[in-house]
N, C-alpha and C positions, 0 to 999 in steps of 0.2 A: 180872548187871550190878552192878558195884561202883561206888559213888559216895561219895566221902570228902571232907569239908570238912577239908582237911589243911594247916593252917597250919604245923605243925612240919615235915612232910615236904616242903613247898614251899620250905623254907629261908627263912623269914621272919626278917629281921635286926632288930636293935633299932631303935627309933624315933629319927629324927634331927630336928633343928629344921625348921620350915616352909621353903618354897621359893617364889620368885616365881611359879612355875607351878602351885602347889598350888591346887585348887579352894577356893572359900570354905567356911569352917567354919560350923557352926550358929550360933555366937555372932556371927560376922561378918555372917551374913544378918540376924539380929535387929537388930544395931547399924545396918546399912545402912538397913533399913526404918524404924528410929526416926529416923535423920537425915533421910530423905526426908519422913516424916510431919511432922516439925517445921517443914517449910516451909508447912504448912497449919494452919488451926484444928483443934483436937482433934476437932471434930464431923465433919470431912471424912473420908469413907471412901475409901481407895485400894484399887484392885484391881491386884495385882502380877502381871504376866505373866512376868517374869524378873528374878531377882537373881543375877547370876553374875559370875565373875571377868572383869575387863577386862584382857586380857593386856598386859603391859608392851610399850612400843615395841621392835621387833626390834633396833634398833641398840644399845639398852641391854642387852637380854637376851643377844645373841650374845657380847658381851665378858664378861658375867657367867658364861655357861656355859663359855667357854674358860678363864677364870681358875679356875673350879671344877674342871674336868678336869685342869688343869695344876698344881693345888695352890697357886695364887696367891691373892691377897687379892681377895675379891669386894666390889664397891661396892654401896651401898644402892640398891635398886630400889623405887620407890614402888608400894605395893599399892593398887589401885583396883578398884571394882566397877561394873558396868554394870547399870542398872535400867530396865526398861520397865514402865510402869504407866498405868492409867486413873484418873481421878477416877470412882469407881464410879457406874454408871448414867448415864454421860454418854459422849459421843464424844471426850472430851478425852484423847488419847493423848500420853504424855510419855516422853522419854528423859532419864535423869540419869546423871551420873558422880559417884561418891562416892569420895573419897580416904580410905582407912582409915588411911593414914600421917598425914594431916593432920586426920583426924576431922571432915571437913566435906564438904558437897555442892559440888563445883567447877563443875558444869554442870547445868542443868535446862531442857529445851526442850520446848515443845509442838509436836507434829508437825502437818503440814498435812492438807488434804483427801485422800481416797482412800488414806490410809495407815492400816491397821488392824493391831492387835496379834493375836497368835496366840490360838487357843483354849487354855483350861486345863482341867484335870481337873474342878475344881469347877464351872466354867461349863458344861461339856458335860453334866454330870449335871443341872444346873438346867434347861438347854434341853430335855432329854428330858422332864422333869417338866412343864414349861410346855406342851409340845406335847400331851401325853397328857391333861392336866387341862383343856384348853380346851373350852368347851361346844360350840362349832361343830365342832371335831374329833370330839368324842364323838357328835354328831349324824350326822356322815358315817359313822363307824364303825358306828353303830346300823343304818344302811341295809344293812350286810353280813349282818345277822341271824346273827352268830356264836354258837356254842353258849355257854351260860351258863358263866362261869368262865374263858373264853378270855383268855389274857394277851397284850396287844398291846405290842409293843416299838418304840421310836423310835431310829433311828440318825441323829444330827445330823451333817450334812456342812457343811463350810465352803461358803458360798453360791456362790462362784465369780464370774466376771466375764463380762458380755456387753455392757456399756455401756448397758443398758436399766434405768433406775431401780435401779441397784445401788450407789449412793453410800453408803447406810447399811450398817452391819455387821450381817449377817444369817446365819442358818443355814437350810439346806434339810433338812428331816427326812424320812426315808424310813421308812415303817411296815411292820412285819412282825408275825407272831404265832407264839407257840409252838404246838406240836402241840395242837389243841383237845381231842384224845382223851386227852391226858396233860398237862394244864396245870400240874401240880405239878412237872414235870421242868424245873428251872431251867437245865439244860444242853441243853435242846432246841435243835436246829438251826433257828432261826426263819427263816433265809435261804431255807428251802424253802417258806415261806408269805409271799411279798411281797404287799402290798396296794396298791391304786391311789390311796391318799390320801397327800398329801405337804404337811404344814404348813410354812409359812415363818415363822420366829420372828425378831423384832427383838431383837438382842442388847443394845441400849441400854435400850429400854422394857420388855423382857422380856415380850413378849406376841405371840401369833399375829397376823400382819397379813394373811395370805393362805393359802388352802388350794388347792394345785394338785392337779388330777386327772391321773393318769399315763396316757399312751397305752399300750394293750396290743395294738394291732393292728399293721398294716404301714404305717400312716401317722400323721399328727398327731392323728387323731380321738380324743377322750376321751369316756367315757360316765359317767353318774351311777353311783355305787356301787350294786350289786345284790346279792341274796343270794349268798353266797360258796359255791362248790362246793369242798369241802375235799379236796385231794389226799392221797395217803398221805404219811407222814413220810419223811424221808431223813436219818438220823442218822449222825454220824461217831464218836460216843463208843464206846470198845471194849465197854462193857457192853451195847450194842445189837447186837453182831456175833457171828456164829458163828466164834470164833477158831480159827486153825490149831493143830493139836496135834503137828505133826512138826518143830517148830523147836527145835533143841538150844541150850543156853546158850552164849553167847560172852562170856566175862568179860574185862574189861580190868583187869589187876592189876599194880601196881607195888610189890612188897614192900619196896623200899628208899626208896619215896617218889619225888617228882618231881625233875627235874634243874635246875629253875629256882629263883631266889631273888627274893623280893619284899621290898623295904625300905620300911617305912612312913616317910614324910617329913611330920612334923607330924601333924595330925589327918586330912588328906584327900589328901596326896600319896603317890604310890607310884613307886618305881623298880624295874624288872624287869631281871634279868640272866639270860641263858641262852645257852650255847654260843657265846660271844664277842659276843653281841648285848647291847646296853644301850639302854634307852629309858625315858621317863617316861610314865605313863598318867594322863590327866585324864578328866573326865566333866562334861558340862554339859547344860543343859536342851534345847538345840537339836540339837547334833551327837551327843550321847551320848558315845561313846568318842573321845578325842583323844590321839594320840601325839606326843610332843615329843622332840627331841634323840636321834634314832635313830642309833646308832653300831655299827660292827662292829670289834671288836678295837681300840677307841680311835679309829678313823677315822670322821669324820662322813659320814653318808649322806643323812639327811633331817632338816630342821629341824622340820617339822610335817606331820602326815597326819591327815585326817579325811574323813568323808562330808560333803560340802558341801550337796548338795541332791538332791531326788528329785521327779519329777513323774509322775503317772499320768493321762494324758488318755484319755478314753473315746470310742468311735466313734459312739455313737448321736447323730444330729444333731437330735433332737426335743426340744422344751421339756418339762421343765426339765433333761433329761439332757445337753443341749448344754453346760451349764456345769460338768459333772463333770470336773475336772482337779485332783486332789488333790496339793498340795505338802506331803507328810507331815511333813517336817522344819520347814519354815517356818510351816505352818499349825498345828502342834501341838508337835512336837519329839521327837527320838529318845530323849532322856533321860527326858522325861515319860512316854513310852509303854513304857519298858523293863520286861521281865518279871523276876520273881523266879525265878532259874534253879535254885534249890534245890528247887523244887516237883516237878520231874520229872527225867528222864534226858537233859537238854539237853547235858550234858558227862559224859564217862566217864573213869575212872581216878582218879588222885590230883589233886584239884581244889583250887584256891585261888579264893575268891570275893572280889569287891570290892563294897563298899557305896558309896552316893552320898548326898549331901545337896543337895536342890534347895529350892525355896520353894513355899509354898501361895499362893493368891490373897490371903491376908491378910498376907503377908510373914513368915510363920513358917517355921521349918525343916521340911522334909519328908524324912524318912529313907526311902530306898529300899534294901532289902536285896538282896544277891546279884545286882546288875544286870550284873556282868561276871564271867565264869568264865574261868579260865586253866588250861590243861591241855596235856599232850603227847599226840601221836597218832602211830601208825605209818602212814606213807604209802607203803608198798611199798618197792621197791628204789631206793636213792639212786644208786648206780652199780655197774656190774659189768663184768668182762671175764674170759672163759675163754681161757687159752692152749691152743688146740686141739692144739698139739704135745705139751704135757706133761699136758693134762687138768686142770690146776689152775685153779680159779676164785677170783677175788678180788672181793669185793662188800661193800657196806655197806647197811644199811637207811636209809631216809629218815625220820628223826625230825623232827617238826614241833612248833612251839609255837603254840598257838591262843589268841588273846585274843578272846573272843566275847561279843556282846550280842544279845539278841533283843527285837524290839519288836512289839507288837500294835496295829494301827491299825484298830480296830473289827473288820472282817471279815478283814483280811489280817495275815499274819506275815512278818517279814523276819528271817532269821538272818544276822547280820553279823559278820565275823571278820577280824582281821589275823592272817596265818599266816606264820611265819618258819621257815626251814629251815637246815640246817647248811652249805649251799653258798652262803650270802650272799644268798639270795633272799627277797623279801617278796611275799606275795599279799594282795589284799583280795578277800574272797569274800562273795557274797550268795546266800542260798538263799531263794527266794520260795515261801511256802506259805500255809496258811490257807484261807479260804472266799472264793470269787469273789463280787464284788458282784452282787446279783441284783435283778431287777425283774419285774413281772407281764407275762405274755404270754398271749394267747388261744389256745385249743386250735386246732391245725392251722395256725397262723401261722408262717411262716418269714421271717426278715429277713437281709439280708447283713451287718449290723453286729453280729451276736451269734449265740449258739447256745442252743437249748432244752436244758437240762441235767436237767430234771425236769418233770413235768406242771405247766403254768402258771408255769414259772420260766425266765426268759431271763437269760443271762450275756453282757453286752455285751463285744465285743472291746475291748482297751485296750493301751496301751503302758506299760512301766515304764522310765523313763530316769533313771539315776543320774549324779551328778557327784561324782567323788572329787577333793578338793583336795590337791595335793602341793606342798609347799614344799621343794625339794631343797637339799642341801648336800653335793654330791659332793666330798669332800676340801676343803670350803670353800664359800663362798656366791656366788662369781662363777662362774656356770655358763652354759652355752649349750644350746640345743635344736637337734639336727640330725635329719635323717631319711635313711635309706639305702634304695635301691631296686635290685633286681636286673634287669638288662637284657641281652637277647641281643646278642652281638657280631655285626656284619654279616659275611657271608662275605668272605674276603679270602685273600691268600697266607698270612697268618699263621693264619687260621681257615678252612682250605679245606673242612672237613667241616661247618661251621656248627653246631658244638656248644658253642662257648665262650660264656661270659657273664661280666659284670662286676657288681660292686656299687658303685654311685655314691653320693656323699654330697652333701646339700644343707644349707646353713646357714639357719636361720630367724633373720632379723635384726630383725624388727619384731613387735610384739604382734599377735595375730589368731587366727582360727579355722582349724584344719587337719583334714584327713581322712585316713583310711586309704586305701590303694590296693592291694587284694588282688591285682590283676593283676600288680603289680610288687613284691609283698611289702614294701610300704613299712613300715619299722620306725623308730620314734622313739627317740632316745637323748638322755640328759642327760649332757653332758660338762663336764669341767674341763680346759681346755687348758694350765693352769699346772702340772698334775701329769701326768707321762708314765709309761706302763707301762715297767718296766725290761727287759722281754723284747722288745717290738716298738716301743717309742718312741711308741705311740699315746696320745692323751689317755685318762685314766681315765674310765669312764662307767658308767651303768646304762641298760639298754634297757627299753622299755615294751612289754609284751605286752597289748594291749587288744583285746577281741573286737569284730568288726564288729557293728553293729546298725542297724536301720532308724531313720533320724532321724524327728523329729516329723512326722506326716502332716498336721497341721492347717495350714490356709492361712497364708502369711506375714503376712497382714493380720488374722488372727484374734487374739483375746485369748490363747488358749492359746499361740500361737507367741510373741507379744510378751512374755508373762510368763515363759515358760521360756527364758531367754536362753542357756542352755547346751545346749539340745536339738537344735541344728542342726549341730553339728560333733563329731567324735570327740575333738578336743583343742583347748583354748584355752590360749594362753600369754600371760601379762601380766607387766609389770614389777611388782615387789613394792611395795605400799602398805599401811601399817598399816590394819587394819580391814576390808580387802576379803576377807571370808571366805566369803560365801554367793553361789553362782553365779546364783541366781535373784533376788538382791536381799535386803536385810535383812528386808523385810516382804512376804510373799507372799499374805497373806490379802486376797482381792479386789483384788489388785494390778493395775497397769496396765503394768508393764515399764519399762525405761529406767534401772534402777539395778543391773544385774547384770553378769555377766562379758562379755557381748557389748558392752555400753557401755564397759567398762573396756578391752577389747581394741581398740575403735575409736579409742582415743587414739593408736594407731600409734607406740607408744614403742619405743625401742631395747631389745632383750632379748638382745643379744650380750654374753657374758662379763660378766654383771651378776647382780643378785639378782632372779631370775625366779620365777614361780609357774605351775604347771600345773593345769588343770582337765580331768580325764580322764573322758569320758563312756562309759557302757556300759549295755546295757539288754536288754529282752525285748519282743518283739511277741507279746502273749498273745492268740492266736486260740483262744477258749475251746472246750472239748470236754466231753463227758459225763464223761470220767474225771477232770475237775477238780472234780467234785461228788460227795459233799457236802463233801469237803475235798481240797485240791489236793496231789498229790505234789510234792516240792521240785523247783523249777527252779533250776539252779546256774549261776552266772556269776562270773567273777573277772577281775581285772586283776593282772598280775604284773610285778614289777620284778626284772630279772636283771643281775648284774654283767657288764660287757663290757669286758675289759682293765683291770679294777679290781684284780685279783689277779695274781700271777705264775704261778699254776697252779690246778688245781681245789682250792678251799678246803676241800672235804670229804674230802681224802685222809687226814686224821688221825682220821677217825671210826672207832672200833673196829669190827671185823667182828662180826657176830652170833655167839652161842655157843649151841649146842644145849642145853647144860645149863641155860641161862637161859630160852631160848625154849620148851623142852619140846614141840616139835612132834612129832606122831605120824603114822605112815604108815597110810593106809587100805588101800593095796596096795603091793606091792613092785615098783618100776619097774626096768627094765633100766638098767644103768650106760651112760651115753652117752660114747663115746670115738671121736672122728673119726680115721681113718687120716691119716698125714702122712709127708712125706719131709723129711729134714734133711741138710744138707751139713756135713762136719767138715773142718777144716784140719789136715792131718797135720804132723809135725815138719819135713818138708822142703818144706812149702808145697803138697803135693798136696792136692786136694780129693776126698773120697770121699763118695758118697751112700748112705744106708741108709733102708730103709722101716720105719716103726713102725706096728704094727697094734694 
């Protein structure tokens, strides 16, 4: 396995001045925090949840980008920052807009009740400490009579919502322990040792306000903690495994480096160019990776793409598990939870890494290294045809560009990637892995909402529902959404054998939620009717390949359903409005719903041939199994965008065919040469046709 941090081989160009879409720099973060702090006495401590770029209004930015691409003069675009902060140790949550161009705070608003900011890294560590140092919690742990030296671990979860005394901002902590027989192993899989003690911590007063005892039977019954019967460990770390010895090396080597070029734009902006693709890469606290201005051979395809939201509702109906519905992006943030990808073999080949700058809770710059890796991969055959008459095969390999980030959300990992290929296609792929969330279960107990994966360990069933926000610009910004369906033709004189079928098209004229129809192969397309394909005269378009998934199972009157406004339809289409980025609403922590994509779609606005936005949902129904423990093999899902009448032919025709002297493939056995028999007809000089057999 070769892993190279290869700035030169990735074709990194010289740095160019900053751009309106470049993330905030370290100095800008410091300056923004100073301007906000200046609104208060110096003794007032502020807790910053986010200091991030406030993207310019789209109307301004579109003209800026077009001028930029056409070599014209670009007009000044005001640079502003969005700030979310608390007055520390209070419930006073504020939003501020800071103009870096004007060097002043232009807006500062205190938000109302039932609106809570996300967790942050420093706060979560503090909550862990508070839970474990509380005397009442220690007393409950003592009842377990754990071996001396046992290390107890606290996993703070966002409290969730059920409408019962949940107005305060709180954390529900679930306790585990490391293997008591090996307490010095800091990498121990403590999820194999769940405890029945669950402290609730007030995030404002920073104290334990309640200790819940967890049900471990088949009903709501809870029991006082009793001496703990220690099960065997169940470790995932390779050092605890008897590793296979028959696996030969498979090296990814690019002796001439990678085929992409990364241009640094100011301190934090990047432009990536690869195989006719062009786009800008941003990174922020909530969404993590954000792509802007995605173009193919100079033609606009997408204005903005990002993962907008994610919810994981759990199946256990008992208190306090009934509140488990993690909104990982809104409750914490994909940027905050991003891994340093240089630590392992997350990417292979010639790799280019991107760093990011976020903020700490004190408003200081927080430098995150290697949060995005960019690399190429071979994805098998791109296209092939063998002329069976001559025996000649023409084929190309499918080279892909992968822009990848990985987040760890306590127990879970998500490997998230934008993947581009040479045929004008884009995929957004998620690989779900990590450790399932566990809870205690008594011996011999079986429940229909989970699976026992280890002695005393229950993994509750749950859903993963993602929402991908796509702001299309198919050869321009006035687009429409249509869907096509395949229907059988009725028997008639024209269709006497009953084999015919047609593909019909339906225009979506108003904002709303829409669903797949597998029975009729319903396929959604984004079209621009102002630009027609030169071959067939049809509007240029991109079609959406979204996998079917089971929508949220929680009752429509439940808080889970009300909060996850995106989880009830495969696709939502809305008219574009600045600031409408997050499908579940701006603030998901203990939220109530009512300010996400379902609410926006209910405006019933015209979305025909205008600036529209799509929220595309996809997901997993995770019915847990023993094989998911102690660590889960990757579950892979993706959404694909494929050109449909956008080009005048297969755009990958000009990809060079593979060469054996480069690939250096070797034969393990000598196969027989395949050559099908055929018959061909030749026209002679006088017009006669003669047939001959070729073997």
